[in-house]
C-alpha atoms as one frame of an Amber mdcrd trajectory, in Angstrom:
protein
-137.894 114.643 -73.184-134.788 114.822 -70.976-132.036 117.528 -71.676-128.675
 116.109 -72.988-126.446 115.360 -70.021-123.681 117.412 -71.353-126.098 120.413
 -71.594-127.275 119.952 -67.882-123.777 119.363 -66.543-122.091 122.161 -68.630
-124.507 124.990 -67.576-124.128 124.055 -63.852-120.368 123.793 -64.203-120.290
 127.207 -65.774-122.261 128.700 -63.003-120.057 127.022 -60.451-116.928 128.303
 -62.198-118.265 131.765 -62.232-119.131 131.673 -58.508-115.782 130.223 -57.802
-114.047 133.144 -59.557-116.280 135.511 -57.484-115.389 133.904 -54.295-111.690
 134.060 -55.117-112.226 137.733 -55.647-113.322 138.100 -52.060-110.371 136.111
 -50.728-107.963 138.746 -52.066-108.493 140.561 -48.752-109.579 143.827 -50.467
-106.108 144.342 -51.991-106.092 147.274 -54.531-105.116 145.447 -57.742-104.082
 147.576 -60.699-106.816 146.300 -63.289-106.176 149.219 -65.684-108.828 150.708
 -67.693-110.259 147.639 -69.286-114.160 147.693 -69.186-115.520 144.441 -67.892
-117.880 144.225 -70.850-115.039 143.639 -73.079-114.093 140.566 -71.267-117.741
 139.358 -71.516-117.744 140.176 -75.293-114.392 138.142 -75.586-116.139 135.248
 -73.520-119.100 135.235 -75.952-116.842 135.077 -79.061-114.589 132.385 -77.585
-117.351 129.991 -76.615-118.644 129.288 -80.115-114.953 128.959 -81.501-114.137
 126.615 -78.631-117.311 124.545 -79.338-116.560 124.515 -83.207-112.965 123.540
 -82.603-113.868 120.767 -80.166-116.599 119.593 -82.671-114.095 119.355 -85.667
-111.675 117.486 -83.473-114.464 114.988 -82.689-113.910 115.598 -78.829-116.353
 117.822 -77.029-114.621 117.309 -73.763-111.984 119.840 -74.847-114.679 122.440
 -74.893-115.665 122.175 -71.238-112.327 122.861 -69.415-111.700 125.864 -71.644
-115.225 127.235 -70.939-114.940 126.514 -67.305-111.434 128.370 -67.079-112.901
 131.311 -68.910-115.694 131.673 -66.651-113.533 131.289 -63.555-111.501 134.235
 -65.000-114.707 136.269 -65.831-115.921 135.678 -62.266-112.797 136.777 -60.637
-112.586 139.870 -62.809-116.155 140.577 -62.318-115.792 140.364 -58.507-112.701
 142.543 -58.366-114.319 145.353 -60.594-117.610 145.351 -58.747-116.177 145.521
 -55.216-114.884 149.028 -55.780-115.956 152.016 -57.535-114.510 153.180 -60.903
-111.504 155.299 -60.923-113.377 158.032 -62.758-116.308 158.050 -60.304-116.272
 161.598 -58.817-118.925 160.814 -56.192-117.303 157.743 -54.884-114.058 159.386
 -54.435-115.190 162.547 -52.640-113.384 162.954 -49.182-115.413 162.070 -46.067
-117.233 165.022 -44.282-117.040 167.308 -47.342-120.184 169.346 -47.871-121.479
 169.558 -51.526-124.549 170.371 -53.381-126.137 167.504 -55.384-128.378 167.815
 -58.342-130.479 164.756 -59.347-133.611 162.614 -58.828-135.035 160.945 -55.764
-134.788 157.512 -57.015-136.521 155.188 -54.419-139.475 155.420 -52.009-138.235
 156.860 -48.815-138.068 154.520 -45.799-138.040 155.071 -42.114-134.986 154.835
 -39.711-134.387 154.853 -36.016-135.806 157.692 -33.925-138.136 159.186 -36.458
-135.290 159.504 -39.284-135.658 158.548 -43.005-133.671 157.574 -45.913-133.926
 157.249 -49.661-131.649 156.584 -52.745-130.857 159.609 -54.869-129.669 159.405
 -58.425-127.233 162.333 -58.828-126.478 163.789 -62.091-124.105 166.509 -60.996
-122.562 168.220 -57.936-121.050 171.499 -57.072-118.214 171.808 -54.549-117.820
 174.900 -52.513-114.529 175.883 -54.124-116.128 175.763 -57.638-118.263 178.198
 -59.379-120.054 175.661 -61.719-121.596 172.335 -61.319-119.791 169.389 -62.713
-121.230 166.066 -64.136-121.138 163.330 -61.593-123.609 160.627 -62.326-124.099
 157.928 -59.617-126.432 156.779 -56.824-125.986 157.840 -53.197-128.086 156.976
 -50.062-129.530 160.021 -48.299-129.804 159.895 -44.505-132.009 162.142 -42.749
-132.615 162.689 -38.937-136.219 163.782 -39.544-139.090 162.405 -41.797-138.831
 162.771 -45.515-140.089 166.076 -47.017-143.420 165.361 -48.633-142.739 167.635
 -51.657-139.983 165.355 -52.738-141.491 161.941 -53.838-139.709 159.507 -55.967
-138.879 160.986 -59.385-138.584 164.551 -58.151-135.681 166.506 -59.478-134.061
 168.235 -56.540-131.093 170.114 -55.231-129.436 168.861 -52.129-126.962 170.366
 -49.803-125.423 167.618 -47.748-122.300 166.335 -45.991-121.034 163.036 -47.426
-119.578 160.003 -45.914-118.590 156.547 -47.306-120.490 153.504 -45.960-118.624
 151.647 -43.214-117.192 148.155 -44.149-117.275 145.598 -41.339-114.830 146.764
 -38.670-116.077 144.295 -35.892-115.673 140.585 -36.382-119.269 139.262 -37.021
-120.705 142.775 -37.396-122.901 144.172 -40.276-120.839 145.111 -43.369-122.883
 148.072 -44.466-120.348 148.974 -47.334-120.838 145.514 -48.994-124.468 145.822
 -48.545-124.598 149.047 -50.367-122.193 147.947 -53.021-124.641 145.317 -54.090
-126.815 148.276 -55.099-123.813 150.255 -56.779-123.975 152.820 -53.835-120.606
 154.036 -52.619-121.517 157.113 -50.853-123.979 158.319 -48.099-125.263 161.833
 -48.095-126.464 163.696 -44.939-128.366 166.831 -45.196-128.671 168.638 -41.902
-132.569 168.957 -42.386-135.457 168.580 -44.798-135.114 172.206 -45.876-131.839
 171.379 -47.568-133.690 169.014 -50.081-135.524 171.471 -52.576-137.395 170.448
 -55.513-136.229 171.981 -58.885-137.378 172.185 -62.410-135.520 170.035 -64.845
-136.441 171.518 -68.313-134.091 169.152 -70.436-135.738 165.877 -69.246-139.535
 166.077 -68.598-140.863 162.632 -69.789-138.109 160.163 -69.079-137.985 160.446
 -65.275-141.719 159.941 -65.173-141.414 156.711 -66.809-138.188 155.593 -65.113
-139.318 156.423 -61.566-143.020 155.582 -62.044-142.672 152.247 -60.234-141.030
 153.790 -57.264-143.791 156.682 -57.281-146.464 153.951 -57.242-144.818 152.144
 -54.292-144.707 155.550 -52.418-148.375 156.332 -53.058-149.298 152.759 -52.273
-147.584 153.029 -48.894-149.398 156.189 -48.075-152.665 154.664 -49.016-152.036
 151.790 -46.550-150.812 154.295 -43.866-154.096 156.268 -44.251-156.622 153.506
 -44.465-155.249 150.661 -41.980-154.193 150.529 -38.357-150.493 151.188 -37.820
-149.733 147.534 -37.172-151.608 146.382 -40.279-150.012 148.977 -42.434-146.564
 148.073 -41.251-147.053 144.430 -42.099-148.883 145.100 -45.470-145.988 147.583
 -46.449-143.572 144.655 -45.800-145.282 142.002 -47.870-146.752 144.097 -50.663
-144.055 146.957 -51.377-141.052 145.541 -49.633-140.736 148.235 -46.933-140.219
 146.646 -43.429-138.902 149.741 -41.860-142.141 150.264 -39.771-142.224 146.795
 -38.308-141.532 147.020 -34.628-138.454 145.493 -33.105-140.593 143.152 -31.119
-142.382 141.972 -34.309-139.313 141.476 -36.311-137.774 139.461 -33.484-140.939
 137.317 -33.194-140.883 136.463 -36.802-137.196 135.774 -36.740-137.387 133.562
 -33.660-140.264 131.616 -34.962-138.448 130.882 -38.223-141.100 132.847 -40.488
-139.355 136.137 -41.242-138.798 134.824 -44.788-142.658 134.942 -45.429-143.011
 138.430 -43.722-140.814 140.210 -46.377-141.196 140.213 -50.170-139.833 136.793
 -51.159-140.104 134.145 -53.891-142.979 132.757 -51.853-145.016 135.693 -52.751
-144.163 135.435 -56.441-145.357 131.854 -56.166-148.554 132.831 -54.742-149.246
 135.565 -57.367-148.161 133.073 -60.109-150.713 130.338 -58.717-153.652 132.863
 -58.661-152.920 134.144 -62.225-152.379 130.639 -63.557-155.537 129.417 -61.978
-157.589 132.259 -63.366-156.117 132.291 -66.841-156.213 128.432 -67.142-159.694
 128.369 -66.252-160.662 131.196 -68.673-158.853 129.585 -71.554-160.413 126.036
 -70.958-163.662 127.644 -71.668-162.933 127.837 -75.357-162.909 124.438 -77.069
-161.565 126.096 -80.313-158.531 127.345 -78.344-157.900 123.957 -76.672-157.716
 122.483 -80.095-155.480 125.177 -81.553-152.893 125.640 -78.774-151.532 124.191
 -75.580-153.658 126.276 -73.088-151.362 125.321 -70.168-148.350 126.903 -71.841
-150.511 129.927 -72.732-151.674 130.373 -69.380-148.174 130.210 -68.088-147.010
 132.682 -70.586-150.054 135.089 -69.515-148.652 135.003 -65.923-145.455 136.732
 -66.834-146.739 140.281 -67.266-148.307 140.346 -63.867-145.090 139.035 -62.292
-143.193 141.724 -63.998-145.508 144.447 -62.804-145.190 143.116 -59.306-141.539
 143.166 -59.690-141.616 146.917 -60.408-144.102 147.492 -57.595-141.732 145.676
 -55.200-138.889 148.129 -56.197-136.811 145.335 -57.823-136.074 143.576 -54.665
-133.482 140.950 -55.133-135.755 137.891 -53.969-138.504 139.000 -56.338-136.000
 139.489 -59.243-134.648 136.007 -58.665-138.153 134.478 -58.571-139.264 136.220
 -61.720-136.039 135.374 -63.575-136.525 131.642 -62.650-140.211 131.830 -63.599
-139.295 133.071 -67.190-136.511 130.307 -67.475-139.202 127.728 -66.242-141.516
 129.021 -69.051-138.689 128.582 -71.555-138.162 125.082 -70.108-141.960 124.339
 -70.440-141.992 125.537 -74.164-139.100 123.449 -74.999-140.018 120.404 -73.255
-137.381 120.585 -70.718-139.530 120.548 -67.504-137.551 117.962 -65.872-134.194
 119.627 -66.386-134.431 121.781 -63.192-130.703 121.845 -62.473-129.838 124.037
 -65.549-132.698 126.287 -65.018-131.492 127.046 -61.478-127.786 127.225 -62.597
-128.744 129.429 -65.606-130.811 131.723 -63.272-127.897 132.161 -60.777-125.472
 132.823 -63.533-127.550 135.478 -65.220-128.307 137.213 -61.955-124.612 137.283
 -61.004-123.410 138.371 -64.388-125.635 141.612 -63.814-124.828 141.973 -60.211
-121.863 139.948 -59.086-121.770 141.316 -55.445-125.164 139.850 -54.658-123.284
 136.393 -54.421-122.188 137.547 -50.947-125.627 138.421 -49.677-127.578 136.223
 -47.324-130.698 136.623 -49.347-129.029 135.317 -52.590-127.426 132.268 -50.848
-130.544 131.222 -48.865-132.777 131.641 -51.724-130.665 129.377 -54.132-130.024
 126.827 -51.330-133.656 126.744 -50.566-134.682 126.098 -54.041-132.002 123.552
 -54.705-133.315 121.726 -51.379-136.842 121.964 -52.683-136.030 120.585 -55.933
-134.085 117.672 -54.569-136.977 116.872 -52.113-139.398 116.635 -55.062-138.546
 113.027 -55.525-139.774 112.394 -51.891-143.121 113.974 -52.506-146.024 111.411
 -52.783-147.824 111.473 -56.230-151.401 110.576 -56.862-152.637 108.962 -59.994
-154.458 111.660 -62.138-156.688 108.959 -63.544-157.964 107.909 -60.257-160.446
 109.763 -58.040-159.426 110.206 -54.293-161.506 111.663 -51.494-160.887 115.163
 -50.269-159.593 113.776 -47.056-156.913 111.843 -48.828-156.053 114.829 -51.162
-155.713 117.092 -48.020-153.468 114.427 -46.373-151.169 114.384 -49.545-150.996
 118.260 -49.635-150.106 118.425 -45.945-147.410 115.763 -46.481-146.055 117.508
 -49.302-146.010 120.872 -47.432-144.201 119.197 -44.500-141.559 117.574 -46.749
-140.959 121.006 -48.475-140.622 122.891 -45.264-138.379 120.502 -43.619-136.219
 120.004 -46.699-135.778 123.847 -47.027-134.919 123.917 -43.324-132.371 121.153
 -43.497-130.850 122.803 -46.628-130.536 126.240 -45.160-129.817 125.435 -41.502
-126.052 126.100 -41.603-126.534 129.351 -43.565-129.110 130.591 -41.176-126.735
 129.990 -38.280-124.019 131.650 -40.006-126.027 134.674 -40.965-128.350 135.077
 -38.021-126.488 133.172 -35.110-129.474 131.225 -34.409-131.583 128.141 -35.487
-135.294 128.491 -35.165-136.258 124.883 -34.019-140.045 125.448 -34.748-139.395
 127.073 -38.202-140.936 124.219 -40.365-144.088 123.901 -38.100-144.550 127.607
 -37.650-144.282 127.958 -41.508-146.814 125.336 -42.072-149.184 127.057 -39.889
-148.624 130.805 -40.865-147.883 130.500 -44.497-151.402 129.422 -45.589-153.059
 132.200 -43.506-150.569 134.870 -44.903-150.425 133.653 -48.508-154.037 132.689
 -49.187-155.802 135.262 -46.940-153.886 138.398 -46.276-151.562 138.459 -49.300
-154.306 137.293 -51.854-156.503 140.052 -50.760-153.718 142.529 -50.983-153.038
 141.437 -54.496-156.756 141.771 -55.415-157.042 145.256 -53.742-154.063 146.905
 -55.363-155.648 147.407 -58.939-158.470 149.094 -57.284-156.540 151.682 -55.186
-156.660 154.120 -58.049-160.116 153.534 -59.481-162.225 152.175 -56.402-160.339
 153.307 -53.327-163.056 152.392 -50.861-163.302 148.865 -52.254-159.421 148.469
 -52.003-159.426 149.788 -48.370-162.283 147.377 -47.471-160.256 144.250 -49.090
-157.220 145.466 -47.212-158.955 145.926 -43.975-160.201 142.294 -44.164-156.892
 141.054 -45.159-155.311 143.101 -42.219-157.077 140.683 -39.814-155.124 137.799
 -41.469-151.799 139.727 -40.810-152.657 140.489 -37.178-153.452 136.642 -36.762
-149.999 135.854 -38.323-148.215 138.269 -36.017-149.989 136.784 -32.986-148.896
 133.190 -34.129-145.296 134.278 -34.626-145.371 135.757 -31.008-146.725 132.278
 -29.891-144.050 130.210 -31.636-141.353 132.665 -30.654-142.409 132.347 -26.905
-142.248 128.606 -26.912-139.454 126.999 -24.890-136.137 126.672 -27.034-137.896
 128.342 -29.965-134.700 130.024 -31.229-131.410 128.431 -30.426-128.341 130.770
 -30.433-125.328 129.316 -32.044-122.029 130.565 -33.006-121.416 130.341 -36.982
-120.173 126.706 -37.930-116.374 126.444 -38.988-115.880 126.082 -42.768-114.966
 122.388 -42.315-118.410 121.548 -40.766-120.012 123.400 -43.606-118.321 121.209
 -46.207-119.049 118.031 -44.280-122.789 118.911 -43.845-123.308 119.657 -47.574
-121.087 116.814 -48.731-123.184 114.390 -46.719-126.425 115.708 -48.097-125.077
 115.615 -51.679-123.828 112.136 -51.248-127.234 110.910 -49.779-129.171 112.501
 -52.750-126.872 110.994 -55.307-126.755 107.518 -53.807-130.401 107.265 -52.442
-131.656 105.010 -55.241-128.504 103.368 -56.295-126.164 102.629 -53.246-128.022
 102.601 -49.995-124.773 102.047 -48.037-123.427 105.364 -49.595-126.648 106.985
 -48.794-126.586 105.880 -45.132-122.974 107.061 -44.889-124.089 110.597 -46.268
-126.754 110.834 -43.643-124.447 109.848 -41.024-121.828 112.604 -42.063-124.697
 115.266 -42.182-126.092 114.295 -38.816-122.577 114.133 -37.188-121.646 117.651
 -38.430-124.998 118.944 -37.418-124.655 117.624 -33.904-121.301 119.092 -33.651
-122.231 122.674 -34.706-125.402 122.559 -32.596-123.493 121.642 -29.475-121.066
 123.405 -27.166-118.089 121.913 -29.114-118.960 124.492 -31.795-117.986 127.468
 -29.844-114.751 125.973 -28.964-114.102 125.459 -32.570-114.108 129.198 -33.090
-110.386 130.462 -33.624-110.830 133.271 -30.828-112.734 131.124 -28.377-109.871
 130.478 -25.844-108.142 133.763 -26.787-108.575 135.295 -23.219-107.867 137.477
 -21.455-108.130 140.289 -23.902-109.752 143.627 -24.350-111.822 144.591 -27.542
-112.769 148.257 -28.051-115.223 147.803 -30.829-115.625 150.071 -33.562-119.228
 151.264 -33.112-118.806 154.564 -35.099-119.494 157.607 -32.750-120.145 155.781
 -29.538-118.481 153.387 -27.058-118.430 149.630 -26.448-115.728 147.595 -24.897
-115.778 143.960 -24.263-113.267 142.351 -21.789-112.892 138.699 -22.374-112.069
 137.245 -18.924-112.319 133.562 -19.809-113.634 131.306 -22.785-117.229 132.083
 -23.058-117.389 134.926 -20.685-116.888 138.537 -20.647-117.382 141.883 -19.091
-118.811 144.787 -21.035-118.136 148.529 -20.464-120.753 150.711 -22.079-122.722
 149.612 -25.389-124.073 152.239 -27.561-123.688 154.478 -30.536-125.466 157.370
 -32.253-128.378 155.678 -33.958-128.443 156.306 -37.827-129.816 153.031 -39.072
-132.862 150.789 -38.456-131.179 148.510 -35.728-129.387 149.357 -32.457-125.777
 148.728 -32.084-126.619 145.897 -29.833-128.247 144.014 -32.683-126.055 144.822
 -35.456-122.524 144.950 -33.999-122.215 143.888 -30.309-124.281 140.853 -29.983
-123.045 139.201 -33.342-119.476 139.832 -32.083-120.194 138.042 -28.771-121.941
 135.075 -30.502-119.071 134.727 -33.012-116.583 134.510 -30.063-118.685 131.877
 -28.291-119.546 134.276 -25.224-122.537 132.748 -23.468-122.435 134.659 -20.177
-121.793 138.332 -19.489-120.411 138.598 -15.999-121.205 142.278 -15.677-122.409
 145.278 -17.739-121.111 148.516 -16.549-122.647 151.952 -18.103-120.483 154.813
 -17.207-123.322 157.109 -17.655-126.892 157.399 -19.338-126.008 158.991 -22.731
-127.695 156.930 -25.562-124.376 156.670 -27.519-123.004 154.642 -24.406-126.192
 152.427 -23.687-128.768 152.243 -26.598-127.621 148.664 -27.430-127.737 147.281
 -23.863-131.420 146.359 -23.870-130.955 143.848 -26.569-127.877 142.349 -24.810
-129.943 141.913 -21.702-132.624 140.131 -23.692-130.369 137.657 -25.293-127.529
 136.718 -22.949-127.340 135.602 -19.382-126.100 138.712 -17.396-124.847 138.630
 -13.912-125.406 142.180 -13.020-125.507 145.773 -14.350-123.729 148.741 -12.799
-125.103 152.278 -13.392-124.020 155.598 -12.166-127.588 156.858 -11.272-130.765
 154.603 -11.872-132.937 157.700 -12.051-130.919 159.349 -14.827-133.182 160.384
 -17.954-132.763 158.844 -21.322-135.096 156.553 -23.146-132.510 154.087 -24.038
-131.034 154.045 -20.624-134.496 153.502 -18.871-135.286 150.884 -21.578-132.214
 148.929 -20.470-133.136 149.174 -16.770-136.642 148.045 -17.488-135.223 145.056
 -19.436-132.912 144.234 -16.578-135.785 144.290 -13.970-137.862 142.064 -16.279
-134.943 139.479 -16.603-134.370 139.594 -13.035-130.778 141.109 -13.449-129.359
 142.892 -10.385-129.215 146.688 -10.929-126.513 148.162  -8.774-125.687 151.937
  -8.315-121.915 151.902  -8.343-119.983 153.567  -5.569-116.119 154.169  -5.158
-114.628 151.136  -3.957-117.115 148.537  -5.531-115.170 145.782  -7.168-115.745
 142.643  -9.410-113.132 139.984  -8.998-112.457 136.593 -10.681-109.462 134.716
 -11.643-107.041 137.375 -10.569-108.792 140.159 -12.554-110.544 143.143 -11.101
-112.967 145.730 -12.242-113.085 148.555  -9.779-115.271 151.674  -9.603-112.781
 154.453  -8.796-115.437 157.207  -8.316-119.177 158.010  -9.169-118.993 161.669
 -10.008-122.056 163.601  -9.775-122.843 166.626 -11.912-125.035 167.067 -15.075
-125.745 163.756 -16.705-123.179 164.152 -19.516-120.297 164.935 -17.224-121.257
 162.633 -14.446-120.805 158.928 -14.206-118.609 156.155 -12.763-114.985 155.980
 -13.601-113.846 152.297 -13.903-110.552 150.616 -14.080-109.756 146.933 -14.976
-106.528 145.288 -13.971-104.716 142.114 -13.110-101.142 141.636 -12.347 -99.701
 142.425 -15.922-102.133 145.057 -17.223-104.544 147.926 -16.403-107.046 149.970
 -18.422-109.045 153.188 -17.322-112.545 153.947 -18.463-113.376 157.528 -17.570
-116.691 157.831 -19.646-117.466 161.280 -20.787-116.138 163.274 -17.853-114.685
 166.727 -18.841-111.579 168.468 -17.301-113.421 169.838 -14.313-114.445 166.237
 -13.434-110.980 164.958 -14.202-109.697 167.534 -11.537-112.314 166.210  -9.035
-111.407 162.639  -9.943-107.644 163.510  -9.129-108.706 164.674  -5.695-110.959
 161.680  -4.620-109.304 158.935  -6.249-106.146 157.095  -5.630-103.550 156.237
  -8.265-104.917 156.365 -11.876-101.775 155.020 -13.464-102.970 152.579 -16.253
-101.354 150.984 -19.319-104.180 151.890 -21.703-106.592 154.850 -21.443-109.945
 154.855 -23.208-110.047 158.648 -24.020-112.480 160.674 -21.879-115.403 161.864
 -23.997-114.130 160.210 -27.297-111.094 162.408 -27.124-112.849 165.753 -27.190
-110.919 169.138 -26.404-112.933 169.552 -23.181-111.556 166.399 -21.788-108.131
 164.774 -21.426-106.356 167.643 -19.630-102.548 167.586 -19.373-102.750 167.045
 -15.762-105.062 164.107 -16.275-102.983 162.411 -18.783 -99.888 162.848 -16.656
-101.735 161.081 -13.874-102.622 158.162 -15.876 -99.415 157.968 -17.833-100.859
 155.530 -20.410 -98.662 153.470 -22.789-101.500 153.734 -25.229-104.565 155.907
 -25.665-107.750 154.531 -27.570-110.300 156.969 -28.732-113.667 155.518 -29.610
-114.806 157.747 -32.299-116.134 157.941 -35.880-113.564 158.831 -38.749-116.137
 161.401 -39.965-115.357 163.383 -36.804-111.644 163.474 -37.013-110.420 166.750
 -35.735-113.073 166.947 -33.106-113.017 163.343 -31.719-110.189 163.190 -31.102
-109.526 166.961 -30.938-106.392 168.338 -32.701-105.249 169.513 -29.261-105.102
 165.876 -27.804-103.358 164.711 -30.961-100.655 167.302 -30.501-100.419 166.570
 -26.832 -99.915 162.931 -27.423 -97.277 163.593 -30.018 -95.347 166.017 -27.760
 -95.418 163.460 -24.840 -94.715 160.386 -27.172 -98.110 158.727 -26.133 -99.393
 156.633 -28.937-103.156 157.535 -29.870-105.232 155.313 -32.035-108.714 155.803
 -33.065-111.376 153.210 -33.850-112.691 155.128 -36.777-109.312 154.779 -38.459
-107.896 151.518 -37.150-111.235 149.583 -36.731-111.832 147.617 -33.596-108.894
 147.663 -31.372-107.784 144.411 -29.683-105.396 144.466 -26.678-103.423 141.609
 -25.184-100.805 141.371 -22.563-100.059 137.822 -21.803 -96.443 137.330 -23.136
 -96.106 141.082 -23.551 -98.396 144.043 -24.375 -99.657 144.236 -27.889-102.471
 145.750 -29.930-103.918 145.664 -33.425-106.802 146.920 -35.334-109.401 144.819
 -37.189-109.414 144.268 -40.032-105.902 143.188 -39.746-104.671 145.539 -42.403
-104.950 148.246 -39.970-107.182 150.500 -41.984-110.913 150.531 -41.352-111.976
 152.261 -44.480-111.374 151.539 -48.172-108.578 153.693 -49.718-109.987 156.699
 -51.560-108.396 159.821 -52.938-108.991 163.157 -51.173-107.933 165.664 -53.775
-110.323 165.093 -56.496-107.812 162.998 -58.560-108.339 159.516 -59.969-106.056
 156.797 -58.977-104.119 157.115 -62.308-103.442 160.759 -61.660-105.816 162.115
 -64.154-108.567 164.509 -63.184-111.923 162.961 -62.783-113.776 166.200 -62.654
-115.961 166.755 -65.877-117.148 170.367 -66.168-120.692 170.909 -67.035-121.221
 174.697 -67.439-124.663 173.892 -69.356-126.068 172.512 -66.338-127.087 175.798
 -64.923-129.058 176.715 -68.023-131.044 173.275 -67.487-132.261 174.214 -64.047
-134.731 176.458 -62.746-133.793 176.687 -59.165-135.835 178.055 -56.146-133.920
 179.716 -53.188-131.917 177.108 -51.427-131.628 177.364 -47.710-127.969 177.651
 -46.605-128.229 178.091 -42.922
C-alpha cells in the first residue's frame, strides 16, 4: 500500500524547510543577534501546538493546501532559530565564557574514551559539574562538556566515568581563520563543546570520590568504559597495525591509524568503510536478521501466528542500539540506527515503498536534536549517498522469486547490483567529496567492490562475533579477532594498491555553487523524467555531465574567486607557528615556512596549508624556503612535497636536527625535489618578482637560519625567521639595506627579538606577528607592542586578525580573514553574561560532596 502523496510530499517539504532555515542561520556571517532569553524548546512546543490547529482549520475549510505553506513557513522559522541558538553557547554558560589562558580547577567526570593525538599526546571529553577560579574560595556550579588536551598519554587511573579534579589552562576552539582550513570550533559545536582544557601534565588530573552520585555515573558512562576496555583488549592481543584497524571499525577510534594508511584509504576512495559508518550497521543488521529469521522459521506455530519477517526485523533493533552505545554514539551509526527504526515502522505500517518520507523524517529528527550536524561532511555525505542508493534501486535487476536460477546467475545479479550501488553512490556524492576533501578518487567504486566484501564479511563479522566473548571467553575472542585481523591487513594492502595506481586520486578545487546546482538539478531531472519523458531525461544527463566536465577540468580553478588575485601575500593563521604563501601568478606560489605546534591528529600541512592552496587553484609551488629547522616552521612541509609539484626547497642547514625537518628533506629526495642550502646573494626571480636570501646566520638551531626578502618594484617584505637580537645585530653588519614595507616579526614577536635598532633599519609600514591569541603578551611581547605604538608602526597578529592578506597593486592594503577582522568569537572576559547579569552560581555544598586526594600544583 502506497503512502498518500500529500504525506510523502509534506514530510519532505518540512525537512527541506527546516534545512533551509538552518542554512540561512549560517549565512548570517556569525552576527550576534539579540535572541533574548527564549528557550528554543518553547518554539518547538508552539510548533507542535500550531500544526494540529492549522491542519484542523484547513480541514474545516475543505482546503488542505492551506496547511502546507503555514507548516513550511513555521519550520523555516524553527530551523533559523535552532541554527542561531545552537551556533553559540548560552549566555549563562560559565564554562563557555571563561577568558582564554585562564587557569582553573574543574570538577567532573571523564566522559569519553581517551584517544591519541600527535606526538604521543591524548585527548578526552570531560563533563564538568563545577569549577573553581583562583580568585575564589569556593567552587561554583558550571555544568558543561569540555575537550581535554594532554601532551602525554592519558593517565591509566582515569578511565571513562571517573570523577576527577583537574587543574588546566582553558582556551576556546579555533574557528576557521584560513580559507579552506579546518573549522575546529564548528566541529566541536556539533558536540556541544565550547572550551578546550589543557593540563600541563597527567598528574594534574586526579581521581576523586563523589559521594553524592555513586550509581548514575556507572550507568551513564558504562558504554564509554566498555569502549575503553575493548580498545585495551585489542591493543593487548593484536599487532599494532591490526589493533589500529579494528579500533577504527569496531569502536570508532581511528586515532592510531598511521598517516600513510589513512592517505591510502582516502586516495583509494574506501575511507568510508574504514571508519564506523552506516555500512557497518547494515552488516550487523544483515547478520542479526539472517540468524533471527532462520530461528523463527523453525516454528510452524509462530509462522501461523505472526509475521516472522517483521518479528525478526524487530529483534534486530536491540543489537543495533547496543552497537550504537559501543560505537560511542558516533553520528554515522546514530543516523543508520534511526533510519533502521523508521524503516521498521514503515514495514509494520505497510509503507515499505515510501522511502522518501523515511529518509526525510530521519534527517528532520536528527537535525532537531543536533542542528549543527547539518554542516558536517559526514551528515551531508551520508544522506546524499542514501538518496542516491534509493534512487538507483529502480535500476537494480530483480529475479523472479518463483523461478529457480543457477548460482552463477545469482552471483552475476549480485555483482551487477553491487556495481550499480557503488557507482550511484559515487555519482551522487562526487561534488561533496571534492568540496570537502579537494579530491576525487577515480577508482573508488572498483576499490569498494573489492575491499567491502573482505572487510564486512570477514574482518567485521568476526569482530562482531568476538565482542560478546571478550568478557567471558577472552582467549576465544582473541583467536577470532586474530583471524579477522588478517582480513584487515589484506584490506589495507589492497587500499595501498589502489592508491598507488596512476591517477587514483584526482586533486580538484571545490566546485562553485553554480556548478553544484547544475549538477544535482540535472540528476533530479533525469530521475524524474526517466520513465516519462526521454527527452527531458537526456537533457538532465547532459547538464550533469557538462557540469562534471567543467569542475573536473582546469576551468574549475579559474572559476575560483581568488584564482587570478595575484600577486598577493597570505600570512596564514596556523596558531603558534609560521606559514606564508606568496601568490606570484594564477596557480603558482612561493611558500616561506610551513609549520605549527602539533596539538591535533593532523599536521598543519594537511589541515590548513594544503586545503588553502587547493581552494585557490595553486598547482605548482615554485619554491619552499625554510628559514630554520624548528618544527613550528616546517612540520607541514612533508605533506606539501607529497601533494604538489615543487620546484626546489631552500634550507639553512641540511644537517640540522629535527624529526619534522628531516622527514621533509627525505620526502624531497624521494620526490626528486632539489634541496639547496641557501647562501647570501641567492635569488629566485620571475615576472619582475624576487625572493632573496640576505644572510644565512649560523648559531644554535633556534637563532640560526636564513633571512629572506621578497620584493618587486612596488612592494617588499622581510622574513627574519626566529633570530634574536644578537643575530639581528649580526644581520645588520653583513647585509645591505633591510628596508621593507612589511616585516614578519622575528620569532613571532618575542621580547628577545625585534630590537629597536633592527626595527629602525627595516622601517616597516606594517608588522605582522604570526602567533597564537592564547599567547598574547608573550607573542608578541608587550615590549614590542609598546615600541610599535611609540613609533606609530601598525602591528597585527594572526591570532587576533586571522590570516592576513597583503596586496600592493593599485595601492598597499591589508585585511584579515574572516573579513570581520576578528578571528575568534566574541566572549566576555569578566565573568559576566551578555545581558550584564552574573553567570556565576555559587555551590558551597560542593566541597562537602568531594573527598579529594592531594592535588599537585607544581
